[in-house]
Short mmCIF file of the C-alpha atoms (twelve columns), coordinates in Angstrom:
data_MODEL
# 
_entry.id   MODEL 
# 
loop_
_atom_site.group_PDB 
_atom_site.id 
_atom_site.type_symbol 
_atom_site.label_atom_id 
_atom_site.label_alt_id 
_atom_site.label_comp_id 
_atom_site.label_asym_id 
_atom_site.label_seq_id 
_atom_site.Cartn_x 
_atom_site.Cartn_y 
_atom_site.Cartn_z 
_atom_site.pdbx_PDB_model_num 
ATOM 1   C CA . MET A 1   89.190  127.903 125.662 1 
ATOM 2   C CA . SER A 2   87.427  124.492 126.032 1 
ATOM 3   C CA . GLU A 3   88.661  121.690 128.009 1 
ATOM 4   C CA . LEU A 4   89.258  119.588 124.688 1 
ATOM 5   C CA . ARG A 5   91.535  121.936 122.688 1 
ATOM 6   C CA . ALA A 6   92.929  122.580 126.340 1 
ATOM 7   C CA . GLN A 7   94.255  118.724 126.495 1 
ATOM 8   C CA . ARG A 8   95.029  119.057 122.667 1 
ATOM 9   C CA . SER A 9   97.477  122.152 123.488 1 
ATOM 10  C CA . LYS A 10  99.000  120.615 126.707 1 
ATOM 11  C CA . HIS A 11  99.993  117.497 124.632 1 
ATOM 12  C CA . HIS A 12  100.923 119.072 121.529 1 
ATOM 13  C CA . ILE A 13  104.232 117.702 120.138 1 
ATOM 14  C CA . GLY A 14  106.462 119.717 117.454 1 
ATOM 15  C CA . ARG A 15  105.700 118.285 113.613 1 
ATOM 16  C CA . PRO A 16  107.781 115.683 112.997 1 
ATOM 17  C CA . LYS A 17  110.267 114.961 109.901 1 
ATOM 18  C CA . ALA A 18  108.969 113.149 106.901 1 
ATOM 19  C CA . GLN A 19  111.721 110.824 106.962 1 
ATOM 20  C CA . ASP A 20  110.569 109.631 110.949 1 
ATOM 21  C CA . ILE A 21  106.815 109.257 109.866 1 
ATOM 22  C CA . LEU A 22  107.110 107.015 106.909 1 
ATOM 23  C CA . PRO A 23  107.861 103.839 106.219 1 
ATOM 24  C CA . GLN A 24  111.487 103.110 105.149 1 
ATOM 25  C CA . ASN A 25  112.282 103.093 101.718 1 
ATOM 26  C CA . PRO A 26  115.748 102.920 100.214 1 
ATOM 27  C CA . GLN A 27  115.102 104.135 97.008  1 
ATOM 28  C CA . ARG A 28  112.969 107.367 98.429  1 
ATOM 29  C CA . SER A 29  115.255 110.460 97.481  1 
ATOM 30  C CA . SER A 30  115.478 113.189 99.691  1 
ATOM 31  C CA . GLY A 31  113.859 115.757 97.067  1 
ATOM 32  C CA . GLU A 32  110.864 113.217 97.768  1 
ATOM 33  C CA . LEU A 33  111.364 113.653 101.377 1 
ATOM 34  C CA . GLU A 34  111.658 117.340 101.167 1 
ATOM 35  C CA . GLN A 35  107.902 117.376 98.788  1 
ATOM 36  C CA . ILE A 36  106.511 115.289 101.908 1 
ATOM 37  C CA . GLN A 37  107.563 117.606 104.166 1 
ATOM 38  C CA . GLN A 38  105.991 120.570 102.395 1 
ATOM 39  C CA . LEU A 39  102.664 118.594 102.038 1 
ATOM 40  C CA . LEU A 40  102.538 117.989 105.492 1 
ATOM 41  C CA . THR A 41  103.383 121.603 106.520 1 
ATOM 42  C CA . SER A 42  100.952 123.223 103.950 1 
ATOM 43  C CA . ALA A 43  98.223  120.710 104.800 1 
ATOM 44  C CA . LYS A 44  98.429  122.120 108.388 1 
ATOM 45  C CA . GLY A 45  95.050  123.646 109.289 1 
ATOM 46  C CA . TYR A 46  93.765  122.776 106.858 1 
ATOM 47  C CA . HIS A 47  90.230  120.623 107.024 1 
ATOM 48  C CA . LEU A 48  91.571  117.464 104.972 1 
ATOM 49  C CA . GLU A 49  94.914  117.399 106.523 1 
ATOM 50  C CA . THR A 50  94.126  114.540 108.857 1 
ATOM 51  C CA . LEU A 51  93.441  112.583 104.912 1 
ATOM 52  C CA . PHE A 52  96.655  113.480 103.521 1 
ATOM 53  C CA . VAL A 53  98.389  112.901 106.968 1 
ATOM 54  C CA . LEU A 54  97.026  108.779 106.421 1 
ATOM 55  C CA . ALA A 55  97.407  108.818 102.936 1 
ATOM 56  C CA . LEU A 56  101.256 109.578 103.520 1 
ATOM 57  C CA . VAL A 57  101.711 107.507 106.443 1 
ATOM 58  C CA . THR A 58  99.573  104.246 105.328 1 
ATOM 59  C CA . GLY A 59  99.872  103.924 102.046 1 
ATOM 60  C CA . MET A 60  96.017  103.570 101.456 1 
ATOM 61  C CA . ARG A 61  94.183  103.638 98.392  1 
ATOM 62  C CA . ARG A 62  92.209  106.857 97.884  1 
ATOM 63  C CA . GLY A 63  88.703  104.540 97.840  1 
ATOM 64  C CA . GLU A 64  89.916  103.504 101.330 1 
ATOM 65  C CA . LEU A 65  90.559  106.471 103.019 1 
ATOM 66  C CA . LEU A 66  87.097  108.042 101.934 1 
ATOM 67  C CA . ALA A 67  85.376  105.062 103.389 1 
ATOM 68  C CA . LEU A 68  86.871  105.030 106.327 1 
ATOM 69  C CA . LYS A 69  84.345  105.773 109.810 1 
ATOM 70  C CA . TRP A 70  85.631  106.365 113.025 1 
ATOM 71  C CA . LYS A 71  84.770  103.022 114.464 1 
ATOM 72  C CA . ASP A 72  88.154  101.780 112.166 1 
ATOM 73  C CA . VAL A 73  90.217  103.483 114.586 1 
ATOM 74  C CA . ASN A 74  91.391  102.042 117.588 1 
ATOM 75  C CA . PHE A 75  93.336  105.130 119.332 1 
ATOM 76  C CA . ALA A 76  94.137  102.653 122.508 1 
ATOM 77  C CA . GLU A 77  95.985  100.582 120.076 1 
ATOM 78  C CA . SER A 78  97.127  102.639 117.526 1 
ATOM 79  C CA . THR A 79  95.601  100.836 114.889 1 
ATOM 80  C CA . LEU A 80  93.607  101.605 111.880 1 
ATOM 81  C CA . TYR A 81  91.161  98.539  110.027 1 
ATOM 82  C CA . VAL A 82  90.523  98.765  106.330 1 
ATOM 83  C CA . ARG A 83  86.928  96.890  106.096 1 
ATOM 84  C CA . ARG A 84  85.443  98.684  102.810 1 
ATOM 85  C CA . ALA A 85  86.174  101.472 100.189 1 
ATOM 86  C CA . PHE A 86  84.361  103.570 97.458  1 
ATOM 87  C CA . ILE A 87  84.394  102.216 94.251  1 
ATOM 88  C CA . GLU A 88  83.224  103.614 90.695  1 
ATOM 89  C CA . VAL A 89  80.717  101.173 88.996  1 
ATOM 90  C CA . ALA A 90  79.359  102.320 85.556  1 
ATOM 91  C CA . ARG A 91  75.781  103.213 85.293  1 
ATOM 92  C CA . LYS A 92  75.672  102.900 89.376  1 
ATOM 93  C CA . GLY A 93  78.374  106.186 90.338  1 
ATOM 94  C CA . ILE A 94  80.160  105.724 93.419  1 
ATOM 95  C CA . ILE A 95  79.259  103.010 95.896  1 
ATOM 96  C CA . GLU A 96  80.247  101.508 99.257  1 
ATOM 97  C CA . THR A 97  81.720  98.174  99.246  1 
ATOM 98  C CA . GLU A 98  83.199  95.635  101.926 1 
ATOM 99  C CA . ALA A 99  87.138  94.224  101.045 1 
ATOM 100 C CA . LYS A 100 86.444  91.004  99.378  1 
ATOM 101 C CA . THR A 101 89.976  89.622  100.150 1 
ATOM 102 C CA . ALA A 102 92.127  89.333  102.761 1 
ATOM 103 C CA . LYS A 103 94.616  91.612  101.149 1 
ATOM 104 C CA . GLY A 104 91.651  94.153  101.013 1 
ATOM 105 C CA . ARG A 105 91.151  93.375  104.852 1 
ATOM 106 C CA . ARG A 106 93.551  94.586  106.614 1 
ATOM 107 C CA . SER A 107 95.119  96.427  109.834 1 
ATOM 108 C CA . ILE A 108 97.780  99.144  109.645 1 
ATOM 109 C CA . ARG A 109 99.422  100.182 112.702 1 
ATOM 110 C CA . LEU A 110 99.781  104.006 113.383 1 
ATOM 111 C CA . PRO A 111 102.718 106.388 113.898 1 
ATOM 112 C CA . PRO A 112 101.684 109.143 116.383 1 
ATOM 113 C CA . LEU A 113 101.652 111.713 113.876 1 
ATOM 114 C CA . ALA A 114 98.708  109.967 112.418 1 
ATOM 115 C CA . ILE A 115 96.994  109.530 116.063 1 
ATOM 116 C CA . GLU A 116 97.337  112.880 116.976 1 
ATOM 117 C CA . SER A 117 96.017  114.373 113.566 1 
ATOM 118 C CA . LEU A 118 92.408  112.063 113.913 1 
ATOM 119 C CA . LYS A 119 92.041  112.684 117.638 1 
ATOM 120 C CA . SER A 120 92.618  116.691 116.750 1 
ATOM 121 C CA . HIS A 121 90.461  116.135 113.697 1 
ATOM 122 C CA . ARG A 122 87.740  113.938 115.810 1 
ATOM 123 C CA . THR A 123 87.675  117.065 118.669 1 
ATOM 124 C CA . LYS A 124 86.994  119.376 115.755 1 
ATOM 125 C CA . GLN A 125 84.177  117.441 114.591 1 
ATOM 126 C CA . LEU A 126 82.302  117.163 117.869 1 
ATOM 127 C CA . GLU A 127 83.006  120.654 118.538 1 
ATOM 128 C CA . ALA A 128 80.984  121.504 115.044 1 
ATOM 129 C CA . GLN A 129 78.591  119.055 115.781 1 
ATOM 130 C CA . LEU A 130 78.139  120.390 119.244 1 
ATOM 131 C CA . ARG A 131 77.686  124.208 117.932 1 
ATOM 132 C CA . LYS A 132 74.965  122.721 115.596 1 
ATOM 133 C CA . ALA A 133 73.032  120.830 118.017 1 
ATOM 134 C CA . ARG A 134 73.014  124.511 119.927 1 
ATOM 135 C CA . LEU A 135 71.869  126.379 117.040 1 
ATOM 136 C CA . GLU A 136 69.008  124.044 116.090 1 
ATOM 137 C CA . ALA A 137 67.959  124.073 120.161 1 
ATOM 138 C CA . ARG A 138 67.535  128.055 119.938 1 
# 
């Protein structure tokens, strides 16, 4: 087992309940919380799990989520910076654009579940890159 995977296992915490990680919303029903919990459980281990977690805990738009880069994540401060989005433009297709307003450019404080998910995703990405580099070196 790799050292990174061992560290991840060592610091693993159980999956929290949906009501503990989502922003408070008095209009959210218990049925909605159950659906959110089901989604989190179903997404566990899926390659887009982190995308689902971020969508649920941040409320970011689809284009903002898809335009995220690792430089937008500050693990030390548990913060994610929204700086750009993908948008669809007629006759040009999908393009990346910088956020044009102060409301569009923002920072979002991330709960521990999101940070844990991002770290796990980053580890998997780095391990895949390492495997690819080893195969190409042969």
